[in-house]
N, C-alpha and C positions, 0 to 999 in steps of 0.2 A: 605768624611770625617765622622768619627765616633764621636758622642757627648755622653759623659757620664754624668749622674747626680747621685751624691751620696747624698741621703736624699730626700725622696718623701713625706715629710710632707706637710703642707699648701703651702709654697712658692715653694718648689721643684716640687710639682705636678702642680701648676699654671704655672710655668716656662715650664715644659714639654709639657703641653697642648697648651700653647701659641706658643711655637716653632713649634709644629706640625701644628696647625691651621694656623700659619703665613707662612707656607712653608719654614721656616728656616732650617728644617731638616725633613726627612721622618721617620716614625716609625721604619723602618728597619735599620736606621742609628743611632738609639738611644739605649743606654744601661744604665739601671738604677739599683740601689740597695737601700735598706732601712733596717735599723736595725730591725724594725718590718716588717717582710717579707710580711705579708698580704697586706700592703699598696702598695707595688710594684706590687703585683698580681692584686690588684684592678685597677691599671692604665693599666696594660697589657690587662685586660678584655675590656677596652674601645678602646685600640689601640693594637690589637693582634700582630702586626709586631715588637713591642718593645722586646728587649732582656733583661732578668733579670740576673744580675750578682750575684754571691753568696756572694760577699763581696766587700768592697771598693777597695781593691788591684786589683781584677779582672777587675773592671770598669776602673781603671787607666791604666791597662795593655792594654786593648783593644781599649780604646778611644783616640782620638787626643786632644780634648778639654774636660776638666773635670770640671764640675760645682760642687762645694762643698756647699751643701744646708743644713747644719746641724746647731744646736744651737752653739752660740759663744764658750761655754765651751767645746764643742766636736771637734772644728776645729783642734786644735793642734794634738789631738790623731789621727784624720783622716789623716792629713798631714804626720805624722810619719808612718802610715800604708801604704801609697801609694807612698812615695818618692822613694822607691826602684824600682818601676815600671815605673818611669818617665825618659825622656831624654830631651835634649835641643830642640827637634822638637815639643814637646808637650806644652800645656798651661793649667794651672789651674786657674779657676775663682771662687773666693769666693763671695757669695752674702751677707756676714755678715758685717755690718757696723763697729763694734768695732775692727775688725781684719784689720790691715793696709796692704798695699802691701809690705811695708818694712818688716813686720813680716813674710809674706808669703815667701819673698825672702830669709829670714834668714834660712829657712828650706829647700826650694826647689831650684833646679838649672835650672828649665825650665822657660819659660815665665809665668808671672803671671799677674792677673788683679783682680780688685774688681768691680763687677757689681751689683748694688743694684736695684732690680726690684720693681714694684708696682703691686698691685692687678689689677689696671687698664690695665696692659699689657695683662691680660686674654682676654680683648676685643680688643686686638691689638691697644691699645691707651695709652695715658699717656707718662710718661718719665721714662727712666732707667738711673741711675747715674753710670758713668764709671770712674775709676781711673786705669791707667796702671802702672805696675811696671817699675822701671828704666831700667831693662834688657829685657822688653817685646819687642819682635821683631816687626818690621814694618809690616810684613806679618800678625802676629797675631792681631795687632791693627786694621788692615783693616778687618780681618775676624770677630773679635768681634763686630766691628761697623756694619758690614753687618748683623750679626745674630740679633743684637738688633734693627736694623732698620726695620726688618721684623715684630716686635711685639710692637714697641714703637718709641719714639723720643729719641735716646740716647744723653746724654749730658755729656761731660767730665768735671769733677769737680776737684777743688783743694782739697786736704785732709782736709784743715782747715775748710771747710764748710760742711763736710760729715754729721754731725748730723742735722743741720738745713735743709739741702737739703733733707735728709731722712724724717724729720718731715713733710715737705711739700708734697713730692712725695709719700712716702710709708705709713706714718701714717695719712696723710691728709684725705684720704677716710674714715678712721674710725672716725676721729674727726668730719668731716662734716656729716657723717652718724648719729652720736650721736646727733649733733645739730638739724638735720632734724627731728629725732624722737621726740626730745623735742618740736620742732615746731608743729609737728602733734598732740602730746598729749595735748599741750596747746589749739590748735584749738578745739579738741574734748571736753575738759573741759569747755571752755568758750562759746561754741556755740552748735548748734544742729546737727552739722556734725558728721557722724559716722567715726570710725577709718579706715575702709577699703577705704571709699571714700577719706578721707583726705590723706591717704597714696598714693592712685592712683594719685591724683592731684599733690601732692608734688613730687613724683617720675617723673612724666611727665614734671613738671616744671623744675626740675634739668636737665633732658635730653635736653629739649628745650634750656635752658640757655647755656648748654655745646655746643650745635650746633651753637648758636649765636656767641660764642667766637671762636669756631673752624673755622667757616667760616669768621671770622674777620669782622662781621657786626658792632660789638661794642667791646670796651675794657671794663674792669670792671667799671671804673669810668663813661664812657659814657653810659653804660647800666643802671647804677643807675640813672643817670641824665635823661634819656629818660622816665623811669618809674616814677620817683619822681617828679611829676608836682607840682610846687610851690603852697602851700596852699591846696594841696590835701591830700587824705587819706594816701598814701604811706609816705608822709612827716611826718605825725604824728607818724607813726610806726618807722621811722628812728630816730626821736627825742628820743623815748624810748630806742632804741638800743644805741644811743650816750650817754645817761645818765646812762645806767645800765651795759653796757658791761665792762666798767672800764679797768682794766689791766689784764683781764682774759687770753688773749693770751700771754702776757708777762710772766705770771705765768706758762702757759702751756709750753713755750719754756724753762723756767728755770727748770721745773720738768724733761723734757726729757733730757736736758743736764746733770742734776745731775745723772740720771740713766745711761747715756752714760759714764760719768766719772767713775762710779762704774764698768761698764762692761770693760772699758779700763784698769782699775787697775787689774782686773782678768786676762785679756789677757797678761798684762805685767808679771804677775807671771808665766804664762806658757811659753811665748816666751823670757822673760828676758829683753825686751826693747820695745820701740814704733815701 
């Protein structure tokens, strides 16, 4: 089976690298293209077996599964470019959250799905969020599940939780990276620890915490309970978090959902409906 990737920017490249490293596809079975051609060439330098297509239509023509990894405002244009190269045996998978499977099906006659990856998939870890089109064949559902099982834990979601699920899975690493950096900077400012040491300790702490959760030694609440001895130092720190964190995360989700609604409005202008 040939897999095509249209768009090798940040997430398109991460997806390609993960699919190859996870043995979901061999480099020789992958065909890619990008509007900035040099980005596709850079990826081919790492995996020489990859084929570079001259345009989106060529990728759609030669591939069986076509991943559309472009920005939301470019998706409709790409679909119009490739639809003449598609047939009912093929499948188009968009990784863009504001574009629904209903919108994909309004333009395309093949099987469609939306698969929202995470940067954690680059480490063959984390979750990918899957939504299948109404007309997506059973064979393609199995194949998409297989592909993403090689690089993640695929979770099929209802469209009505797309944004919050994406906030947790896809945006979450950036959010918690920011919080960790603030944690590190505060440690440097308040104590004699240097930035490099604080960064090393914090990074290893996060890796270890992830392993505890992955191996199911603890849940998040029990992990906190084990570390937070009554009357101890950790408890004093938790008191500060409880008093100062306030509604920060509620405001975060409100902001991401506001932006999502804005993106949805733009997609409706292009597709004409949800």
